[in-house]
N, C-alpha and C positions, 0 to 999 in steps of 0.2 A: 504493499499500500504506499509505503514512504517512497519507494521509486516511481511510483505513478504518480504521485503530487509531481516531482521533481519534472518530470517529463511533463507534466502539465505548463509546469511554470516556463519551461524552454520551450514550449510548442506554439507558444500563446504568441512568439514573436517571429515565427517562420511560416513560409507558404503552406498550404494544405497538403499538398503532394508533397514537400518533402518530411512535414510531420507524419505524417502516413509512415513511410519509409523509415523516418527515425523512431515512431515509437514501436514499430512490427521487429524493426531489429535488437532494439531496447529490450522488448518484451522476450524476447529468446534469450536474451544475455542474461537479464534477472531473472527468467524464470516466472515469470506473469501468467497467471494461470488462464485461458481464455475465457473465464466469467469476468474477467475486468477488462477487457477491448472495447467490447460493446458502450460501455457506462463512460468508458475512457474517450472513446471518440466522440462520444455526443456531449461530455464537456467541453471537449478540444472544439468541436466546432461552435456551441455555443458561445467561448470564448472567444472565436475568431470573430464572431458575429459582431460581439459588442464591440470590439478593437474597431471593425470596419465602420462599424455607427460613429464611435469618435474619430474618425480617420487616422488611428493610429496605427494602423497596419502598412507595412511598407510595399508601394508598386512592385510586383513578381517580374522582373527584368529577365526578360527570355535569352538575350544575349550578354548576361552576367555569369550564363551557366559555362562552366569549364570547356564543355565541348562545344561550344558555338565557334560556327566557323561562316563567316558573311559573305566570302565566296561561293561557298558551297549554296548559303540561304538565297542569292542573287540567282545562283543557276539553276537552283528548283522552282524559284517563283517564276522563272518566265517557261518554263516547262508545263507549270501547271498551269498556266492562262493560253501554253501552246503557241507562243509569241519566239520569235527569234530577236531581241536584244542587243544592240551597240550595246556593249558593258560598258563604255564609259559613260553615255547618254544615261541608261538605268542609272546608274551610281548616281550621278546629277538629280535626277527625276527625284531621287528617294532622299537627297540631303538637304536639309531643312536650313534657311538664316541663320536659326538659334542656335542648330550646331556649329557654323563654324565661328558663328562669335564666342560660342563657350570656349571652342578649344585656341579662339586667338588668345583671351583672357587668361585658360591656363599656361600658356606657352608665355605670357607677359609676366604671370606670376613666377614662372620659374628662371626667369632672367634674360628669355630672348628679345634682342632688342626690335629685332623686324619680324615679326612670326609671319610665316608663308605656307597657308595649306594648300596643297595640292589638288584642288575640287572646289567647285561652283555649286553656288544654291539653285534650288529648281524655282526660283521666282520667276526668270523667266518662260521656264517651260509649262509652269503652270498656267501663265494666262494666255501662253498659247494654245494649254489644251484645252482651256473652259470655251476659248472662241469655238475651237473646233468640237466642243460637244454640242453647243450652243446653236450653232449653224447648222450641221445635221440632224440634230434633233427638231428643230423647226420644217427643215426640209420632208424629215420622215414624217412627223404628225401632221402638216401639211397634205401628202401625198395618200397616207390612210385614212384620212379625215376632212376628203374634199369639200364636205358642207358643212364642215363646222366654222361657226364665224372665227373669224383672226383673232377676237377678245379668246375665245375658248382656248384657241391654237397656244397664245402667248402664255397665259396662266399653265397652260400642262406643262410646258417649257421650264417654264420658273420651279415648276412644283420640281421637275423631274432633275433641275440645276440647283437646286437649294442648295445650301450647304451641310444642312443636315442629312437629305437626301445621298449625295458624293459621299460624305465621310461615312456612311451607313454601307455603303459598295466598297469603299477603300478596306473598311474593316472585314467585310466578307471575305475580300481576296488575301488579306493578312500581312496589310503594310503594319500594322500594329507593331511586329515585332522588326522590320526590318526598315523604317523610315528613321533615319540618322535627326533627332531634335534633341534640346535642349532637357524639353519637358517629358516625362515620365508619368503616368503611359501618355501618349501624344493627344491633343487637345481636337475639338471636332472640325477646327480651322486646319490645323496641321494635317490629318489624315485627310480632306478635300481637298488641301493643295496638293497632296500626295499623287494623288487619284487621277489629278489634274494633268499636272505633269508626266507620269505616266503613259495617259493619253499621247500626250503629246512626242513622247520617246516609241511610244508604238509608230505612230507617224513618220519620225526621224528613221527609226529604222527598218520597218515593211514597206512605207508608204501609205495615200491617203486610202484605199481601198481598203484595205486591211486595218486598217485606223478606225475606218467608218465600220466594219464588221463589229470590231470589238466595240466601240460605241452602242451599238446594236445589242447586242450581247450581255452588259452589264449594266447600262444604263436606260435603255429603250425598254427593257423586257422588265422594268418596274413596273410597267402600266398594265401585264398581264394581271387578269384577276380584278382588276380596279373598274369600278365607274369613274367615266370620264364626269356625269353630272356631279358625281361626290366632288372632283376637284375644282370644274368649277361651275358654277349655277347663277342662272340670270336673277337677278334681285326682283325684279317685278315680272313674271312670266305672264302673267293676264295680257297685263300692257304690253308688255314686248308683242307677244302673237298676235294684238288687236292690230299693233302696227303692222307687222308684218302681213296680216291675211289683205289688208288696204291698201298696201303697197303691190301685194299681189292680184290684186282688182277681184277680190271674192267676198263672199259675207264675213259679216264679221262673228267670232266664236259663240254658239249661244249654250250656256248650262242649262243640263239637263238633268232634276234627281231622278237617277234609275234604280235606286236601292237604298233605305236605312231600315235602322233596327235600336235598339235599347235606348228610343227618345225619354229624354227627361231623365237618364241614368249616369254615372260615372263612366260608362262602358257603349255610350253614344257612337254611330259609327253611320256615316253617308257616304255614299255610292256617287257622285257626279258624271254623265260626258259630256264630252262638247261635241258640238256640231256646227258645221260651216255649209250653206248651201244647201242642207240636207244631210250633207256628209260627215261619218263620224270622222275625228281627227285627234280623239284622245279621252281618256279615263285616269278617274283618281279618287281616292278614300280619303277621309278624315272626319275629325271627333265634330265639327262642325259643316254646315254647308260651304261656307268661306273658303275655310282649309280646302276643304275636298275639290273645291273649283280652281286655287292656286294649282294644288297637284295633278289635277285633271290639263291645266296650261301648261305644267312642266311635262306632263309626258306627252303633250300635243309637239312642242318643242323640241324634246327628245325624237320625236319620229319623222320631224321635218329635218334635224341633223344627222338623222342616222346614226345614234348614239342610244340607242335602245340595249337591252341586254340580249337581245335577240341578233345581235349584230355581227358580223364577219370576224373570226379573233382575226390579230393583228399578224401582220404579216412578217417572219423570221425565217432565217437559214436560207436555202434554196427561193422559197416562197418570196421572198423580198426583192429578189433578182428582177420581179416582173410588174413593181411598182415605178411609175415616174417621177424620178426626183426634179425637183424645180425652185426656182427662187421667187415664182409668183403668189404671192401674198392671197389668202381667201378673203372670200366676200367678208367686210364688215357689217355685226349684228344691225348698224343703222341703216345698210343698204339692203338687206338681205330680201328675199321675194321667190317664189317659187317661180316665176318666169327666167329670173337670174338664173337657178339652181340648174334646170330644165338643159342650159347649156355646159354643165360641167360632168365631164368626162369619170365617171366610178371607176378607181383600180379593181 
């Protein structure tokens, strides 16, 4: 029991993976019976959680492990992504400016009069990569959603290229362990900057076609399984729909109550259908008739913009070769009409 208490004191300050191995080996050494192991692990986990809550647990830095080999990690990184990187460019893409500044300060502290590091930061690569991601994302979303208003296209691209979304992609491909930065663990901004720089490195190493395929595989696939209308919503759907109907030369939307249940209760539900010139254009549900009308107008806009749940899946891989990429902007929602939409060729 004395040995287990000593192990708890030591293990509270080391990473869980290392702590488990330490406890197991020590248990064998001191002859601790197996019945003590489960309570020991539970107490260890509890204390580790308490230290994490206080922010007293040091980060588990993979590069500080004794078997760490940065050259091998870079080689494996390229193979995981199935990309042939120029080694110099990849090293630059994974070097944050904070790392260079930190190493320079260390050299000055050691008495080096003119510190010189044979490496450049990824600032320029990150700027170029960000432009590449935004440019191709705009073209891809326009090509795959030709009837979606330009305002919606811009909102989707802003969502895809946001710092949070890009940093999560960078975290997913393993940049946390191989990006050179002063801060540990790397911040959201550092991870996003690192991924943007990697995109630029792909462009330099393999060309624009491989770069666009890389953006498609890692950035644009974030749209899979997501509802476009959850990312971009029209503020006043009924008013917007009425304006589109007017520009299209058809009758104004007419709401009709087609179903209701649970009136005067907290579980009331109403279904409203919208018609224009006796043609059905959308339906919606709500806790009140006003809310149901707004939902029906939103459904009508989804049908007009072809972003319903039954729309064709986004083309990736070989299917993406059939889409036509251009710099032409989609119709603005202020100019959108069914007559103009008829002149748009669907992918």
